[in-house]
C-alpha positions as CSV (number, residue, x, y, z in Angstrom):
1,M,12.9,-32.3,-33.0
2,T,9.7,-31.1,-31.4
3,E,9.5,-27.3,-30.9
4,K,9.1,-25.9,-27.4
5,R,5.6,-24.8,-26.3
6,L,4.4,-22.4,-23.6
7,A,0.9,-22.4,-22.0
8,V,0.0,-19.3,-20.0
9,F,-2.9,-19.0,-17.6
10,D,-4.5,-16.0,-15.9
11,I,-5.5,-16.7,-12.2
12,D,-8.8,-15.1,-11.3
13,G,-11.7,-16.5,-13.3
14,T,-9.3,-18.8,-15.2
15,L,-7.2,-21.1,-13.1
16,V,-9.3,-20.1,-10.1
17,T,-13.0,-20.3,-10.5
18,M,-15.5,-17.7,-9.4
19,K,-16.1,-19.9,-6.3
20,K,-12.3,-19.4,-5.5
21,T,-11.4,-23.0,-6.1
22,I,-9.1,-24.8,-8.7
23,L,-10.9,-27.6,-10.5
24,K,-9.4,-31.1,-10.4
25,S,-9.6,-31.1,-14.2
26,T,-7.4,-28.0,-14.3
27,L,-4.8,-29.5,-12.0
28,A,-4.8,-32.7,-14.1
29,A,-4.4,-30.7,-17.3
30,I,-1.4,-28.8,-15.9
31,R,0.3,-32.0,-14.8
32,E,-0.2,-33.5,-18.2
33,L,1.2,-30.5,-20.0
34,Q,4.3,-30.6,-17.7
35,E,4.7,-34.3,-18.3
36,K,4.7,-33.6,-22.1
37,G,7.5,-31.1,-21.6
38,V,5.3,-28.0,-22.2
39,H,6.4,-24.9,-20.3
40,V,3.5,-23.8,-18.1
41,A,3.3,-20.3,-16.7
42,I,0.9,-18.0,-14.8
43,A,0.1,-14.4,-15.9
44,T,-1.8,-12.4,-13.2
45,G,-2.5,-9.0,-11.9
46,R,-1.7,-10.3,-8.4
47,N,1.8,-9.9,-7.0
48,Y,3.8,-12.9,-5.8
49,K,2.5,-12.7,-2.3
50,M,-1.1,-12.7,-3.5
51,A,-0.4,-15.4,-6.1
52,R,1.7,-17.7,-3.9
53,A,-1.2,-20.0,-2.8
54,V,-2.1,-20.7,-6.4
55,I,1.5,-21.1,-7.5
56,D,2.0,-23.7,-4.7
57,E,-1.2,-25.6,-5.5
58,T,-0.6,-25.8,-9.2
59,G,3.1,-26.6,-9.0
60,I,3.9,-23.9,-11.6
61,H,7.4,-22.4,-11.4
62,D,7.3,-19.6,-14.1
63,Y,5.0,-16.7,-13.4
64,I,4.3,-13.2,-14.5
65,V,2.9,-11.0,-11.7
66,C,1.6,-7.4,-11.3
67,N,0.1,-7.4,-14.8
68,G,3.4,-8.0,-16.5
69,S,5.6,-5.6,-14.4
70,A,7.6,-8.5,-13.0
71,Y,8.2,-12.1,-13.9
72,Y,9.9,-15.2,-12.4
73,V,11.5,-18.2,-14.0
74,N,12.1,-21.3,-11.9
75,D,10.8,-19.3,-8.9
76,K,13.5,-16.7,-9.3
77,L,12.8,-13.0,-10.1
78,V,14.2,-12.4,-13.6
79,A,13.0,-8.9,-14.5
80,Q,10.8,-6.1,-13.3
81,R,9.6,-2.7,-14.5
82,T,9.2,0.0,-11.9
83,M,6.7,2.9,-11.7
84,D,7.7,6.4,-12.5
85,Q,8.6,8.1,-9.2
86,D,7.3,11.6,-10.1
87,D,3.9,10.2,-11.3
88,M,3.6,8.1,-8.1
89,R,4.3,11.1,-5.9
90,K,1.5,13.0,-7.7
91,L,-0.9,10.1,-7.4
92,T,-0.2,9.4,-3.7
93,L,-0.7,13.0,-2.8
94,F,-3.9,13.1,-4.9
95,T,-5.4,10.1,-3.0
96,R,-4.5,11.8,0.3
97,Q,-6.2,15.0,-1.0
98,I,-9.5,13.2,-1.8
99,D,-9.1,11.1,1.4
100,T,-9.0,7.7,-0.2
101,N,-5.9,5.5,-0.3
102,F,-3.0,4.3,-2.4
103,L,-1.3,0.9,-2.2
104,A,2.1,0.3,-3.6
105,E,3.0,-3.2,-4.8
106,T,6.5,-4.6,-5.0
107,A,6.9,-8.0,-6.7
108,D,6.2,-9.7,-3.3
109,E,4.5,-7.2,-0.9
110,V,1.7,-4.7,-0.8
111,Y,2.1,-1.5,1.2
112,A,-0.9,0.6,2.1
113,D,-0.5,4.4,2.7
114,K,-3.0,3.9,5.5
115,L,-4.8,1.1,7.3
116,P,-7.4,-0.2,7.7
117,E,-8.3,-0.4,4.0
118,P,-11.6,-2.4,3.8
119,M,-11.7,-2.5,0.0
120,A,-8.1,-3.9,-0.4
121,E,-8.6,-6.3,2.5
122,K,-11.8,-7.6,0.8
123,L,-9.9,-8.0,-2.6
124,M,-7.0,-9.8,-1.0
125,A,-8.9,-12.0,1.4
126,G,-9.2,-14.7,-1.3
127,C,-5.4,-14.5,-1.7
128,Q,-4.8,-15.6,1.9
129,T,-2.9,-12.4,2.7
130,F,-3.4,-8.7,3.5
131,P,-1.6,-5.4,3.0
132,V,0.9,-4.1,5.4
133,L,1.1,-0.5,6.6
134,G,3.6,1.6,4.6
135,H,2.7,5.2,5.0
136,G,4.7,7.1,2.4
137,F,6.2,4.0,0.9
138,A,5.3,5.1,-2.6
139,L,7.0,8.4,-2.1
140,N,10.4,6.9,-1.3
141,H,10.8,3.4,-2.7
142,P,10.6,1.7,-6.1
143,F,7.6,-0.5,-6.8
144,V,6.1,-2.2,-9.8
145,Q,2.3,-1.7,-9.6
146,G,-0.1,0.3,-7.6
147,L,-3.8,0.2,-6.5
148,A,-5.6,3.5,-6.2
149,V,-8.9,3.7,-4.3
150,M,-11.0,6.1,-6.4
151,S,-14.4,6.3,-8.1
152,P,-14.7,6.9,-11.8
153,E,-15.8,10.5,-11.0
154,Q,-12.7,11.0,-8.8
155,E,-10.5,9.6,-11.6
156,Q,-11.5,12.5,-13.8
157,S,-9.6,14.8,-11.5
158,V,-6.3,12.9,-11.4
159,P,-3.3,15.1,-12.3
160,E,-1.5,14.4,-15.6
161,L,0.6,11.2,-15.3
162,K,2.9,10.9,-18.3
163,H,4.3,7.4,-17.7
164,T,1.4,5.6,-16.1
165,Q,-1.8,3.8,-17.1
166,F,-4.9,2.8,-15.2
167,R,-6.9,-0.4,-15.5
168,R,-10.2,-0.1,-13.6
169,F,-11.1,-3.4,-11.8
170,G,-14.4,-2.1,-10.4
171,P,-16.2,1.0,-9.1
172,E,-13.9,1.2,-6.1
173,G,-10.6,1.6,-7.8
174,V,-7.9,1.1,-10.4
175,D,-4.8,-0.9,-10.9
176,V,-1.9,1.5,-11.6
177,L,0.7,0.3,-14.2
178,P,3.7,1.5,-16.2
179,A,2.5,3.0,-19.4
180,D,4.2,0.4,-21.5
181,G,3.4,-2.6,-19.2
182,S,1.1,-5.5,-20.0
183,K,0.9,-9.2,-19.6
184,A,1.5,-9.6,-23.3
185,R,4.9,-7.8,-23.2
186,A,6.0,-9.9,-20.2
187,I,4.9,-13.1,-21.9
188,N,7.0,-12.3,-25.0
189,E,10.0,-11.7,-22.7
190,L,9.4,-14.9,-20.8
191,A,9.0,-16.9,-24.1
192,G,12.3,-15.5,-25.3
193,T,13.9,-16.6,-22.0
194,V,12.7,-20.2,-22.3
195,G,13.2,-20.4,-26.0
196,V,9.6,-20.5,-27.3
197,S,8.4,-18.8,-30.5
198,R,5.2,-16.7,-30.5
199,D,3.3,-19.3,-32.6
200,N,3.8,-21.9,-29.9
201,I,2.2,-19.9,-27.1
202,V,-1.3,-20.5,-25.9
203,A,-2.8,-18.0,-23.5
204,F,-6.0,-18.4,-21.4
205,G,-7.8,-15.5,-19.8
206,D,-11.2,-13.9,-19.0
207,N,-10.8,-10.2,-18.1
208,Q,-9.9,-6.8,-19.4
209,N,-6.2,-7.1,-18.5
210,D,-6.0,-10.3,-20.6
211,K,-7.0,-8.7,-23.9
212,E,-3.5,-8.0,-25.1
213,M,-2.2,-11.5,-24.3
214,L,-5.2,-13.2,-25.9
215,H,-4.6,-11.2,-29.1
216,S,-0.8,-11.5,-29.2
217,A,-0.3,-15.2,-28.3
218,G,-0.1,-17.7,-31.1
219,I,-3.4,-19.1,-29.8
220,G,-5.7,-17.0,-27.5
221,I,-8.4,-18.8,-25.6
222,A,-11.1,-16.9,-23.7
223,M,-13.1,-18.4,-20.9
224,G,-16.8,-18.8,-21.6
225,H,-17.9,-16.3,-19.0
226,A,-15.6,-13.5,-20.4
227,T,-17.4,-10.4,-21.7
228,P,-17.9,-10.2,-25.5
229,D,-15.1,-7.6,-26.0
230,V,-12.6,-10.0,-24.3
231,Q,-13.9,-13.0,-26.3
232,A,-13.5,-11.0,-29.5
233,M,-9.7,-10.8,-28.9
234,A,-9.3,-14.6,-28.7
235,D,-9.0,-17.3,-31.4
236,W,-11.5,-19.6,-29.6
237,V,-13.8,-19.5,-26.6
238,T,-13.9,-22.4,-24.3
239,S,-16.4,-23.2,-21.5
240,D,-16.4,-21.2,-18.3
241,S,-14.1,-21.6,-15.4
242,E,-16.6,-23.7,-13.5
243,S,-17.1,-26.1,-16.4
244,D,-13.6,-27.6,-17.2
245,G,-12.8,-24.6,-19.5
246,I,-9.0,-25.1,-19.3
247,M,-9.0,-28.8,-20.0
248,R,-11.6,-28.4,-22.8
249,G,-9.6,-25.6,-24.4
250,L,-6.3,-27.6,-24.4
251,Q,-8.1,-30.6,-25.8
252,H,-9.6,-28.5,-28.6
253,I,-6.2,-27.3,-29.8
254,G,-4.7,-30.8,-29.4
255,W,-2.3,-30.1,-26.6
256,L,-3.9,-32.8,-24.5
């Protein structure tokens, strides 16, 4: 009997090119994997609302969102890990103190402490959605991921957060995650749910938040445009996202 397999793909810079499109070769590769009975999943920093357009276009029904803080199987939310409430109160009040902004993400919505928020709107424009106003949402509601608008210099003054980690996505801000959260952890949980062993997982990614999953998967494949430190975590480096990198990677390991 053939063992079950799982192929996991990051979205930005992997499934979706730098030109914000999905290659025909990528869509064809996903369809072929599904026809072969391979479980196909997404693992992204986006939440469901931000990822939905890609989920619909690719026809993928298992997906890890919010950098591993929540995951869905057959389009149903199976598990989520929420942020520490005391830490989030401190962080929300800190961003107000420095006159920036904090956005709280549930699995399927993004609430901004104030609007407009040009930086977040720019980031989310390619996701075909925008944040909604939720002043004080982070102070009174559970959520799975945050986005804090702050420079590297401002980050140095953040109060101690015992149960939280930051992942800087650019000079404008950081993703805010549970201290024990990662795409890799959620992939392992998803694999257990669908009955796939670690050795039969392939993961594709290109960014800093993909390092753990590239290292922990049975086969980690970095996109050709990934930085050297990300490529170093992978077992193989394929071509970039504009040059059929997903199809070439799957052909290289014999899954296509």
